[in-house]
GURODO-341352 format. One record per atom (N, C-alpha, C): x, y, z; residue in three letters. Coordinates in steps of 0.1 Angstrom, whole numbers, padded with zeros to 4 digits, always signed. Layout:
XYZALA...
// end
This chain:
-0142+0090-0236MET-0149+0087-0225MET-0139+0079-0215MET-0140+0083-0202THR-0131+0077-0192THR-0135+0064-0189THR-0127+0054-0188GLU-0130+0040-0184GLU-0134+0040-0170GLU-0144+0032-0167ARG-0149+0031-0154ARG-0140+0021-0146ARG-0135+0025-0134LEU-0128+0017-0126LEU-0136+0006-0118LEU-0131-0005-0115THR-0138-0015-0108THR-0134-0017-0093THR-0143-0017-0085ILE-0140-0019-0070ILE-0146-0033-0066ILE-0137-0041-0059LEU-0141-0054-0052LEU-0143-0051-0038LEU-0156-0054-0033THR-0159-0054-0019THR-0162-0067-0014THR-0153-0070-0002ILE-0155-0082+0005ILE-0160-0079+0019ILE-0173-0081+0022GLU-0178-0077+0034GLU-0189-0086+0037GLU-0190-0093+0049ASP-0200-0102+0053ASP-0213-0096+0058ASP-0214-0085+0061ASP-0226-0077+0066ASP-0233-0072+0053ASP-0245-0080+0050SER-0251-0076+0038SER-0255-0061+0037SER-0260-0057+0048ALA-0264-0042+0049ALA-0253-0032+0044ALA-0242-0035+0052ILE-0230-0026+0049ILE-0225-0028+0035ILE-0226-0041+0030ARG-0220-0043+0017ARG-0229-0037+0006ARG-0242-0038+0008CYS-0252-0031-0001CYS-0250-0017-0002CYS-0249-0011+0010GLY-0247+0005+0012GLY-0233+0008+0004GLY-0223+0000+0006ILE-0210+0004-0001ILE-0211+0003-0015ILE-0217-0009-0020VAL-0218-0011-0035VAL-0227+0000-0041VAL-0238+0004-0035ASP-0247+0014-0040ASP-0239+0027-0042ASP-0233+0031-0032ALA-0225+0043-0031ALA-0214+0043-0042ALA-0208+0033-0044LEU-0196+0031-0053LEU-0203+0033-0068LEU-0213+0027-0070GLN-0220+0026-0083GLN-0224+0041-0086GLN-0231+0047-0075PHE-0235+0061-0077PHE-0223+0070-0081PHE-0211+0068-0075SER-0199+0075-0078SER-0193+0071-0092SER-0198+0062-0098GLY-0193+0060-0112GLY-0184+0048-0113GLY-0183+0039-0103TYR-0175+0027-0103TYR-0183+0015-0106TYR-0176+0006-0113ASN-0181-0008-0115ASN-0179-0015-0103ASN-0187-0025-0098THR-0184-0031-0086THR-0184-0047-0087THR-0178-0054-0079ILE-0180-0068-0077ILE-0180-0070-0062ILE-0187-0079-0057GLU-0188-0082-0042GLU-0189-0096-0038GLU-0185-0098-0025SER-0186-0112-0019SER-0189-0110-0005SER-0195-0120+0001GLY-0200-0119+0015GLY-0193-0130+0025GLY-0182-0136+0019ASP-0175-0146+0028ASP-0161-0146+0025ASP-0154-0153+0033GLY-0139-0156+0032GLY-0135-0163+0019GLY-0139-0176+0018PRO-0134-0184+0007PRO-0137-0178-0006PRO-0150-0174-0010SER-0153-0169-0022SER-0147-0155-0024SER-0145-0148-0014GLY-0138-0134-0015GLY-0124-0136-0019GLY-0118-0146-0014LYS-0103-0149-0017LYS-0101-0153-0032LYS-0112-0161-0037GLN-0111-0165-0050GLN-0112-0154-0059GLN-0122-0144-0056GLN-0123-0133-0065GLN-0112-0123-0063GLN-0105-0121-0052ALA-0094-0112-0049ALA-0082-0116-0056ALA-0081-0129-0060ILE-0068-0134-0067ILE-0071-0137-0082ILE-0085-0137-0086GLN-0088-0141-0100GLN-0094-0130-0107GLN-0102-0122-0101CYS-0111-0112-0109CYS-0102-0100-0112CYS-0106-0092-0122THR-0100-0080-0127THR-0107-0068-0120THR-0100-0061-0111TYR-0104-0050-0105TYR-0094-0040-0102TYR-0097-0028-0097ASP-0086-0017-0095ASP-0084-0015-0081ASP-0093-0019-0072LEU-0090-0017-0058LEU-0100-0027-0050LEU-0094-0031-0039LEU-0101-0041-0030LEU-0105-0033-0017LEU-0117-0034-0014LEU-0122-0031+0000LEU-0124-0044+0009LEU-0116-0045+0017LEU-0116-0058+0026LEU-0119-0058+0040LEU-0131-0064+0044ASP-0134-0066+0058ASP-0125-0076+0064ASP-0120-0072+0075LEU-0110-0083+0082LEU-0118-0093+0090LEU-0130-0092+0095GLY-0137-0102+0102GLY-0147-0109+0093GLY-0143-0118+0086LEU-0151-0126+0076LEU-0154-0139+0080LEU-0165-0147+0077PRO-0167-0161+0080PRO-0159-0170+0070PRO-0154-0181+0076GLY-0148-0190+0066GLY-0134-0189+0064GLY-0128-0176+0063LEU-0116-0173+0061LEU-0113-0159+0065LEU-0102-0156+0073SER-0101-0141+0077SER-0097-0133+0066SER-0100-0119+0068GLY-0095-0110+0058GLY-0081-0109+0058GLY-0075-0111+0069MET-0059-0110+0069MET-0053-0120+0060MET-0059-0133+0060GLU-0054-0143+0052GLU-0056-0139+0038GLU-0067-0133+0035ILE-0070-0128+0022ILE-0058-0117+0017ILE-0057-0109+0025LEU-0047-0098+0023LEU-0033-0104+0020LEU-0029-0114+0028ARG-0017-0121+0026ARG-0016-0127+0012ARG-0026-0133+0008SER-0027-0139-0005SER-0026-0129-0017SER-0033-0118-0015VAL-0033-0108-0025VAL-0019-0101-0026VAL-0012-0099-0014ARG+0001-0093-0015ARG+0011-0103-0021ARG+0009-0115-0020LYS+0018-0126-0025LYS+0017-0126-0040LYS+0004-0127-0044LEU+0000-0129-0059LEU-0001-0117-0067LEU-0007-0106-0060ARG-0010-0093-0068ARG-0004-0082-0060ARG+0009-0081-0059LEU+0016-0073-0050LEU+0012-0058-0050LEU+0010-0053-0064ALA+0007-0038-0064ALA-0008-0033-0064ALA-0017-0044-0062LYS-0032-0041-0062LYS-0035-0033-0049LYS-0040-0021-0050PRO-0045-0013-0038PRO-0055-0019-0029PRO-0053-0019-0016VAL-0061-0025-0007VAL-0065-0016+0004VAL-0078-0013+0008ILE-0083-0007+0019ILE-0090-0017+0028ILE-0085-0017+0041VAL-0092-0027+0050VAL-0102-0019+0059VAL-0113-0027+0062LEU-0124-0022+0070LEU-0123-0029+0084LEU-0123-0021+0095THR-0121-0028+0107THR-0131-0021+0117THR-0134-0029+0127ALA-0144-0026+0137ALA-0138-0015+0147ALA-0145-0006+0152LYS-0141+0003+0161LYS-0133-0002+0173LYS-0122+0004+0177GLY-0115-0001+0189GLY-0104-0013+0184GLY-0104-0018+0173GLU-0097-0030+0169GLU-0083-0024+0163GLU-0075-0015+0172GLU-0063-0009+0167GLU-0052-0020+0163GLU-0052-0032+0170ALA-0043-0042+0167ALA-0045-0047+0153ALA-0057-0048+0149ASP-0060-0054+0135ASP-0057-0043+0126ASP-0059-0030+0127ARG-0055-0020+0118ARG-0040-0019+0116ARG-0032-0021+0127VAL-0018-0020+0126VAL-0012-0032+0119VAL-0018-0044+0122GLN-0013-0055+0114GLN-0018-0055+0100GLN-0029-0049+0097GLY-0033-0048+0083GLY-0023-0040+0075GLY-0018-0029+0082LEU-0007-0020+0075LEU+0005-0027+0074LEU+0008-0036+0084ARG+0021-0042+0083ARG+0020-0054+0072ARG+0008-0059+0070GLU+0008-0069+0060GLU+0006-0063+0045GLU+0005-0048+0044GLY+0006-0043+0031GLY-0007-0036+0026GLY-0017-0034+0036ALA-0027-0026+0033ALA-0024-0012+0030ALA-0031-0004+0020ASP-0027+0009+0018ASP-0035+0019+0025ASP-0046+0016+0031ASP-0052+0025+0041ASP-0063+0016+0049ASP-0070+0022+0057TYR-0080+0015+0065TYR-0091+0026+0069TYR-0103+0020+0070VAL-0115+0027+0074VAL-0121+0020+0086VAL-0125+0028+0097VAL-0130+0022+0109VAL-0145+0022+0108VAL-0152+0011+0111LYS-0166+0011+0114LYS-0170+0016+0127LYS-0181+0024+0127PRO-0191+0027+0117PRO-0184+0039+0110PRO-0185+0039+0096PHE-0180+0050+0088PHE-0192+0057+0080PHE-0188+0068+0075SER-0197+0075+0067SER-0193+0071+0052SER-0204+0070+0044ILE-0201+0067+0030ILE-0192+0077+0022ILE-0196+0088+0026LYS-0187+0100+0021LYS-0171+0098+0024LYS-0168+0093+0036GLU-0155+0092+0039GLU-0150+0079+0032GLU-0156+0068+0032LEU-0152+0057+0024LEU-0149+0060+0009LEU-0158+0067+0002VAL-0156+0071-0012VAL-0144+0080-0013VAL-0142+0088-0004ALA-0131+0099-0004ALA-0117+0090-0003ALA-0118+0080+0005ARG-0105+0072+0008ARG-0103+0064-0005ARG-0112+0058-0011VAL-0111+0051-0024VAL-0105+0060-0034VAL-0111+0072-0036GLU-0105+0081-0045GLU-0091+0085-0043GLU-0087+0086-0030ALA-0074+0090-0027ALA-0064+0079-0030ALA-0067+0067-0026VAL-0058+0055-0029VAL-0056+0053-0045VAL-0067+0054-0051LEU-0068+0053-0066LEU-0060+0064-0072LEU-0059+0076-0067ARG-0054+0088-0072ARG-0038+0086-0070ARG-0034+0081-0059ARG-0020+0078-0055ARG-0015+0067-0066ARG-0023+0056-0067SER-0019+0046-0075SER-0016+0051-0090SER-0026+0059-0094THR-0024+0064-0108THR-0011+0074-0109THR-0008+0082-0100GLU+0003+0090-0100GLU+0017+0083-0100GLU+0016+0071-0095MET+0028+0062-0097MET+0032+0061-0110MET+0023+0059-0120SER+0026+0056-0133SER+0032+0068-0141SER+0032+0081-0134LYS+0037+0092-0141LYS+0051+0095-0137LYS+0058+0087-0129LEU+0071+0089-0124LEU+0082+0083-0134LEU+0092+0090-0138ALA+0102+0085-0146ALA+0111+0075-0138ALA+0116+0065-0144PRO+0125+0055-0137PRO+0138+0064-0132PRO+0144+0059-0121ILE+0156+0065-0116ILE+0166+0055-0113ILE+0180+0058-0115HIS+0190+0050-0114HIS+0194+0050-0099HIS+0198+0039-0093PHE+0203+0038-0080PHE+0216+0028-0081PHE+0222+0026-0070ALA+0236+0020-0069ALA+0236+0007-0076ALA+0224-0001-0075HIS+0225-0015-0080HIS+0217-0016-0093HIS+0211-0006-0098GLY+0201-0008-0110GLY+0192+0002-0112GLY+0179+0000-0115VAL+0169+0011-0118VAL+0157+0008-0111VAL+0150+0020-0105ILE+0137+0019-0099ILE+0128+0023-0109ILE+0119+0014-0113ASP+0108+0017-0122ASP+0095+0020-0116ASP+0091+0032-0113PHE+0079+0035-0106PHE+0066+0031-0114PHE+0067+0031-0126ASP+0055+0029-0136ASP+0053+0013-0134ASP+0063+0005-0134ARG+0062-0009-0133ARG+0060-0015-0120ARG+0065-0005-0111ARG+0066-0009-0096ARG+0076-0020-0094ARG+0087-0018-0099GLU+0097-0029-0098GLU+0112-0024-0098GLU+0121-0032-0093LEU+0134-0028-0093LEU+0141-0037-0103LEU+0149-0032-0112ARG+0156-0039-0122ARG+0171-0038-0119ARG+0178-0050-0117TYR+0191-0050-0112TYR+0201-0051-0123TYR+0213-0048-0121ARG+0223-0049-0133ARG+0226-0063-0137ARG+0223-0073-0129ASP+0226-0088-0131ASP+0214-0092-0139ASP+0202-0083-0141GLY+0192-0089-0150GLY+0180-0093-0141GLY+0182-0094-0128MET+0171-0099-0119MET+0161-0088-0117MET+0149-0090-0112ARG+0139-0080-0111ARG+0132-0084-0097ARG+0126-0073-0091SER+0120-0075-0078SER+0108-0065-0078SER+0096-0071-0075GLU+0084-0062-0076GLU+0082-0053-0063GLU+0076-0042-0064LEU+0073-0033-0052LEU+0057-0031-0051LEU+0054-0031-0038SER+0041-0029-0035SER+0038-0014-0037SER+0025-0010-0038GLU+0022+0005-0039GLU+0027+0012-0028GLU+0027+0006-0015ARG+0032+0014-0003ARG+0047+0016-0004ARG+0054+0005-0009GLU+0069+0006-0010GLU+0072+0015-0021GLU+0064+0017-0032THR+0066+0026-0042THR+0065+0041-0037THR+0055+0043-0029LEU+0051+0057-0023LEU+0063+0060-0014LEU+0067+0051-0007LEU+0077+0054+0003LEU+0091+0057-0003LEU+0094+0050-0014LEU+0106+0051-0022LEU+0105+0066-0027LEU+0094+0068-0034LYS+0092+0081-0040LYS+0094+0093-0031LYS+0088+0091-0018TYR+0091+0103-0009TYR+0104+0105-0004TYR+0111+0093-0001LEU+0126+0094+0003LEU+0133+0099-0007LEU+0133+0096-0020VAL+0141+0101-0031VAL+0138+0115-0034VAL+0125+0119-0032ALA+0122+0133-0034ALA+0127+0142-0024ALA+0131+0137-0012ASN+0137+0144+0000ASN+0151+0139+0001ASN+0158+0137-0010LEU+0172+0132-0010LEU+0181+0141-0001LEU+0188+0133+0008GLY+0197+0141+0016GLY+0192+0147+0029GLY+0179+0144+0032ARG+0171+0151+0044ARG+0167+0139+0053ARG+0169+0140+0064ALA+0164+0132+0075ALA+0148+0133+0077ALA+0141+0122+0074ILE+0127+0123+0076ILE+0123+0115+0087ILE+0114+0121+0096SER+0110+0114+0108SER+0098+0104+0104SER+0097+0095+0113ARG+0086+0084+0111ARG+0073+0091+0112ARG+0071+0101+0119ASP+0058+0108+0120ASP+0056+0114+0107ASP+0065+0121+0100GLU+0063+0127+0087GLU+0060+0116+0076GLU+0065+0104+0078LEU+0063+0094+0068LEU+0048+0089+0070LEU+0044+0087+0083LEU+0030+0083+0084LEU+0021+0093+0080LEU+0023+0107+0081THR+0015+0117+0076THR+0015+0117+0061THR+0026+0116+0054ASN+0026+0120+0040ASN+0026+0108+0030ASN+0030+0096+0037VAL+0030+0083+0029VAL+0018+0075+0033VAL+0015+0072+0044TRP+0005+0065+0050TRP-0009+0073+0050TRP-0007+0086+0050GLN-0019+0095+0052GLN-0026+0092+0065GLN-0019+0090+0075LEU-0024+0089+0089LEU-0019+0098+0100LEU-0028+0103+0108THR-0023+0110+0120THR-0015+0103+0128THR-0002+0108+0132PRO+0007+0100+0138PRO+0002+0096+0154PRO-0005+0105+0160LYS-0009+0103+0174LYS-0015+0089+0175LYS-0010+0080+0185GLY-0014+0069+0188GLY-0012+0058+0178GLY-0005+0059+0168ILE-0002+0049+0158ILE+0011+0044+0159ILE+0014+0032+0158SER+0027+0025+0160SER+0036+0029+0148SER+0048+0031+0149THR+0056+0035+0138THR+0064+0023+0134THR+0061+0011+0142ARG+0068-0002+0138ARG+0067-0007+0123ARG+0055-0003+0118THR+0052-0007+0105THR+0062+0000+0094THR+0066+0012+0098ILE+0076+0020+0089ILE+0089+0013+0090ILE+0094+0009+0101ASP+0105+0001+0102ASP+0105-0011+0095ASP+0094-0018+0094MET+0094-0031+0086MET+0094-0028+0071MET+0087-0019+0067HIS+0087-0014+0054HIS+0101-0010+0048HIS+0108-0002+0057ILE+0122+0002+0054ILE+0131-0011+0053ILE+0130-0021+0062ALA+0138-0033+0062ALA+0134-0040+0049ALA+0123-0042+0044ARG+0119-0049+0032ARG+0126-0041+0019ARG+0125-0027+0021LEU+0131-0019+0010LEU+0146-0021+0009LEU+0152-0021+0020ARG+0167-0023+0020ARG+0172-0037+0015ARG+0163-0046+0018GLU+0166-0060+0012GLU+0164-0060-0004GLU+0152-0054-0008LYS+0152-0054-0022LYS+0162-0044-0029LYS+0166-0034-0023LEU+0175-0025-0029LEU+0191-0030-0028LEU+0191-0042-0022ARG+0204-0047-0018ARG+0213-0038-0011ARG+0207-0032-0001ASP+0213-0023+0007ASP+0216-0030+0021ASP+0225-0040+0019ASN+0227-0050+0030ASN+0241-0047+0036ASN+0247-0036+0035THR+0259-0033+0042THR+0256-0029+0056THR+0266-0030+0065ASP+0265-0026+0080ASP+0273-0015+0083ASP+0269-0002+0084PRO+0256+0001+0083PRO+0251+0002+0069PRO+0238+0004+0066PRO+0233+0005+0051PRO+0239+0018+0046PRO+0239+0018+0032SER+0246+0029+0026SER+0236+0037+0016SER+0223+0031+0013ILE+0214+0038+0006ILE+0204+0046+0013ILE+0197+0037+0022ILE+0187+0043+0032ILE+0194+0043+0046ILE+0197+0055+0050LEU+0204+0056+0063LEU+0193+0058+0074LEU+0197+0052+0086THR+0191+0054+0099THR+0197+0067+0105THR+0189+0076+0107VAL+0194+0087+0114VAL+0188+0088+0130VAL+0197+0085+0139ARG+0195+0084+0152ARG+0185+0095+0158ARG+0174+0091+0164GLY+0167+0102+0170GLY+0157+0109+0160GLY+0158+0106+0148THR+0149+0113+0137THR+0142+0102+0129THR+0149+0095+0120GLY+0142+0086+0111GLY+0151+0081+0101GLY+0147+0083+0088TYR+0155+0077+0077TYR+0159+0088+0066TYR+0169+0085+0058MET+0174+0094+0049MET+0179+0088+0036MET+0175+0090+0025TRP+0180+0085+0013TRP+0192+0094+0009TRP+0204+0086+0006THR+0216+0094+0005THR+0219+0098-0010THR+0226+0109-0012ALA+0228+0114-0024ALA+0236+0104-0033ALA+0247+0099-0027HIS+0257+0090-0036HIS+0249+0079-0042HIS+0238+0074-0037SER+0231+0062-0041SER+0225+0064-0055SER+0224+0076-0060LEU+0218+0078-0074LEU+0228+0082-0083LEU+0242+0081-0080GLU+0251+0085-0089GLU+0255+0074-0099GLU+0253+0062-0097ALA+0256+0051-0106ALA+0247+0050-0118ALA+0250+0048-0130LYS+0242+0047-0141LYS+0245+0033-0148LYS+0234+0029-0155GLN+0236+0017-0161GLN+0243+0019-0174GLN
// end
């Protein structure tokens, strides 16, 4: 028998929250719920769950603050943010802070459940990837971490893991920011800022110790985007 996954929903509108919880339970998920910021934060950092649905406009404590706490303490936990129609700045900020996807209100329950399934599926697929060696150590996709030759370790978020996977899978090919938005963020590039991609690349370079000038592992290809270089995978432990 397949284990039922658990979804934590933090949403202050009781009608919306009840609709989400009912739909998730009907779809076979266990649910936890909260209607305000402070209790939602406590559940987000203490409860056991597989994915977080997080409204950004919460009383008592903003959803963005909860997202930051989750990313600091539970780095690999999948998060989908719920935002009001027209609040593009909040959606972009949520992605920059580490959200894995977003859904704009008003949304259909079918769309929301489909987004939940897609994010959980990507999260599960990460555990099927074999570790790979790079210039300074090993990328362990299963554990979502970097293990360096000096014994140090660094955690990776789900988005960072997906981005690394896509770059490595396209080794030696320049990949545009629009392609990354489409295939890693699952977003339509039109009207979406690509600044969040640059910020993720900068964090990855820091974690990969790719601090040469210019970088030698993830190259910036002028006028195109980014490329994972072939020689970066030659070193073995």
